[in-house]
N, C-alpha and C positions, 0 to 999 in steps of 0.2 A: 512321750519322749521327751527328756529334757536335753539341753546342749551338753550336760556333761555326761550323759549317754552316747551321745552322737559322736563326742569326742573318743571316747573309749572304742566304739566300733570301729571309727576310721583308723586309728592309732593300731588296733589289733589287724585290720586288712594290711595298713601299710607295712607295718613290722614284719608280718609274716611274709609279705611278697619279697620283702627284702632279704630273707632268709632262705628264699626259693622254696618254701614249704607249702602245700597245699591244705585244706582244711583238716581232712583226715589226719594228717601226718602232724599237726599243731595239734588237735584234740587230743590224739593218742599221747602225745609228749607232755601235754599239760592235765593228764587222768580226766577229760572232759568226753562226754558225747559228742559226737558232729553236729546234730540237732542243736545243742546247747551252743556250742559254739557259734554256728551260722545265726542264731538269735541275737547274739552278743553284736557279732560282725553288721548285722542288719538294723542294729539299734532298736530291737525289740524286747531288750531286756537289759536291766541294769545288774551286773553281776555282784555277787557278794564278794567281801574283802578277802575270803580264803580264796575265791576263787581267780580275784586279781593278781594275787600272789603267784599262784600255780601259773598262769600266763606270763606275767612277769618274769618267773626263772626259766619257763620254756622258752621264751623269747630272748634272754640274756638281756634283759633292759631293767631300769629302775621302775618301782611302783610309781613313782612321779611322773617318767616319763609316759607310761602308760594310759594315765589319767588325764592329765593335762593336756589342753588344746594344742595342735602342733603349730608353730610357727609358718608362716609362708612367706613366699617371696615372688614377685612378679617379674621386676626388670632383670631377668637373667638368661642368659642363651646356654641350653644344655640340650645339644641335639646328637644322637647317637645313631651310626651306620647301621646298626641292628638294633632288633628289639631287647632289652635289657630287663632282668628284673634290678627292683631297689632302685629305680630312677626318683619315685616319690620320696623315698626314703633320704636319698642323697641331697635333695633339693629341703627337705626339713632341717637335715644337720646343718646344710649351709646357712641356713637362715638362723637358727640356732646360734652358730658359731659368730657369725655377723653382729647379733645382738649383744651377745657378749663382748665382743670387740668395741663395738660404739659404746656400750655402757662403761667399760673401764677407762677409754678416751676420754669420756665425756667428764668421770670423775676425777682424771687427773688434769684437766686440761690439754690433753696431747692429741687434740685431732690434728691429721695431717692435711697437707693441700695437694689435691691432684694435679700434677704439673702440664699433664698432656691434654687437657680439656678445650678445644677449640685450636688446639695446636695445628691441624691440617686445613688447606683451603680445598675448595673443589678440584684444584688441578693436581693436586698432591694426591689424591685418593688412589693413584694407583700403587700398588703393593710395594712395588721397588723402591719408589720415590719416597713413598711415606715411610717404610724402613728407613732410608737414608735421613730423613727429617728428624724422624725418633731418636735415632742415633745420636744425629748433631746436638740434638737438644739434650739428650744425657751425657753429652762431653765425652763420648766415648772414642772418638778418633779411632784409629787403627786397631784398639784394642780388642782381641777377642773377649765376650761375654764369659766370665768365667761364674759369676755369682748372680744368677739371674733373679732370684727369689730376694738376695738384699738389693738389688738395682730397682726392682718393680717397687719394693717397700721404699725405696730413698724417692719415688717418686708418687709416693701417695695411692700405690694399689696394695692392698691387703693381699696377703698369700697365705693360701693354706696347702698342706698335703693331706692328701685324703686316700689312705690305701684301701682299694676295694678290688676283691677278689674277681675281676671281669676285664677282659679286654674289648667291652663293647662301648667304653667311654674312656679318653686318656684325660680331658678336662672340661672344664665349665669356666664362664666368667659372668660376673654381677656387675651391671650399669653403675653410674655413678650416684643412683637412687637408691635406697633402702639398704643404707650403710656401705656401700661401696664407693669406688671400683673395687673389683678382687677379682683375683685368678685363683681357681682351685685346681689343683693337678693329681692323677691320679697315681701313688708312689707305689703301687702292688709291686712286691718285690720280681716278680716275671716281667715285669717291663723296665727296661734298660733306663737308667740315669739320663742317658742320651735323650731318651723319649721324653723323659719328665722336662728336660731342658726345651725341649724342642715344643711342647705341648704347650708350656708357659708363654713360649715367645709366640705360638700360633693364637693363645687367648688373649693374649695383647694385641694381636692383630685386631682382632674382632671389636675391642673396645675403641680403637682408634678409626676403623675401618667400616663397621658394621651396627652402631651403636641402635638404628631404626629396625634392626632386627631382634632386639632383647625381648623375648615374649615366652614366659614359662609354659604357655600352653603349647607351643610349637616344640615337637620333638624329631621332625623329619630333618634331615642334612638338606642345604641348599649345596649343592657341589661346586657351582661358580663361586661362591663364598669361601667354601672350604679351599679350593684351590688359591683363591686371593689370600686367604690366611696363611697357607702353605708357602707360597712365595714371599709374603713378607717376613715369616720367622726364616727362612732360608737368608734372606739377605739381610736380617736384622743380626742373625748370628755369624753369617759369613758375608760381610762387604765385599761386592764384587772386586774391586781393585786389588783388596788384601788377599782374597782368595786366588785370584789369576797370578799374584805373586808368590803365593807359596806353593802352587801347584807347576807353577813355571822353576820355583828352586827345588823342588823335587824331580826334576824331569830324569835324573840319572838313576833313579830306583826303578825296579819292577814292580810293576801296574798295582799288584796287591798292597805293598809296602808302602807305594806313594799314596795311595789311596788311605791307608790307616794312619800315614802322617799328618794328612790333612786333618782327616777326623779328629785326631789328639788334640791337634792345635786349636781346633774351634769346639771341640768337645760336642760333635754332633754324631751323626750315626753315618755308617759307610752310605747307606741309601742316599741320604742328604747330598753326599758328596757327588755320587752318581748321577743323581738328578740335575747337580748344577754344571757337570759336565755336558751333560745334552742339552741343557738350557744356553750355555754358552757356546755352542758348538764345538767343544773340543771332541765332542764323541756324537755317536748317533746310538739309537736303541739298541745294538748289537753290544755296545758295552757291559750290559746285564750280563748277557751270555757269555761274554769274554772273560769277565770277573770272575763268574762262577766257574767256569774251566779253568782258570789261572789258581783259583783258590782251592779246587778240589786237588788239583795235581799238586800243589803244597802241601795240604792235609790231609787228603783222602776222605774228606767231608764235604756234603753238598749243604748249602746254606738255606735254611729253612726260613719262612716268612718273618716268625720271632726273633730270630738269631741277632745277635749283635756281636760279631767277634772283637776281640780286645777290648770289651765293654769298659766302662768307666766302673771301679767298685765306690759303694757309699763309703766303704770305710778309709777311703782314699781323700776325703774329704774331712775339715774340721770347721768348727763353729767358733763364735764368740767375738768378731769382728764388728767394732760400733756401726751402726747403721749409717752415721754421718760419713764414713771412710769407703763404704761400698760402692759409691756410684763412679768414684774416682780411682779405686783401688780394690777391684773385683775379687774374691777369694772362691776358695773352694763351696760346695753345695754340700751339706749333710742332711740325712733324714731328717734329724732332731733340729737342724738350723733351718730346712724348708719350713717344717710344719710350726715351730714355737718361737720364732726369733722375737720377733718386735711385740706380739701378744704376751708372750711369758714375762719379758722383760716388764711390760705395762702391768702384769697381775702381780708381780713382785714388787713393785713400787705400791700399788693400790692397798697391797697385803701390809706392807710396814709402816703404811700411813693409817691403818685402820679403817679404809673407807670401804672395803667387802670383808666378808668373812672367808673362813678356810674353806666352807662348803661352796660357797659361791665362787669362790677362786677354783675350786675342783670341777665346779659345773661350766665354767667359762672356756676353760682347757680341754675339757672332754674326759677327765680322769676320775677315778673313785677317791675316796677320801685317802684311804690308805697310800696310794701313789702320790696325793698331793702332799701328805706329810712328809712321806719320802722326799720329795723334790723339796721342800722348804728347808730340811736337813742338808740338804746337797748346798742350797743358797746360803747357808750357814756356814757352811766350809768353805 
């Protein structure tokens, strides 16, 4: 068995799992026998070129991705509440994305400085105090956080939108080593934009509170740390003094309208508002039942767990603000802005200066060559 053979077997297993297929399903799709596929996955045989092409097509990947050893990443916090398919593939994609990002930064001499490292002392480790300190460091004052992706990038944290068809995970974070720090957010269209924003703030919490727990081998959630990250995210997005003021200002509105008004101001979910009401002692646990009753009386509908009424629509946001302006003047969050803001800008500069090829640019941005050429044509326009 050669290293090359082992890489192919591991890649096939990982990619198959990410697609949610068993061996029988993949073998059938690739026109192979199951025993032949099993031997490939177990590193017992080196497939012929024609077999590799069939497997690549069945898995929807390039031949290169199928045969090259997958990059790895260790300094990462990726935990899920329930077992999920594709965890290894998400880690591989994250490692590949970070490697490309770091490569382009190095070519352009455009490395950024992580401004939050060492910011918090031991006494600042309480989630609410940590959120206050981080907001103060970012000069946010009383401003709501409108463009969290741009804000994080402005402080040296790479941001990637990674739409994955699962609600088993909302995000992950990479520590300062191995090309980080970075925050990866699941921007699946069945997850609300409010949840994207909260997930980014939640992962920021892990970066400032829980760096000693970053280990790719750990997949089980630490419930205490998750609660701390949720509390940090809530107070980072809704500083308490401002939240109280906005809640009081809306006191003349019916409960549902009052909650929705505050939710829109801070771009958070209605659940985040209700949690804060309980935390501040403005309401007890009955608020959930009462809110549901009022909402059903008004709309005739019962809110399900994944529902987000009056949710933010991705097309309400727009891209293109310079990174230097975002921390002081945050603006809206678009899918393309969230995903490819700073990295696509660096790739464009590297291409313009002849530092990378068109095919390498496509690899770094995770698109095919045809899509890359289309993007370049839009840059010219």
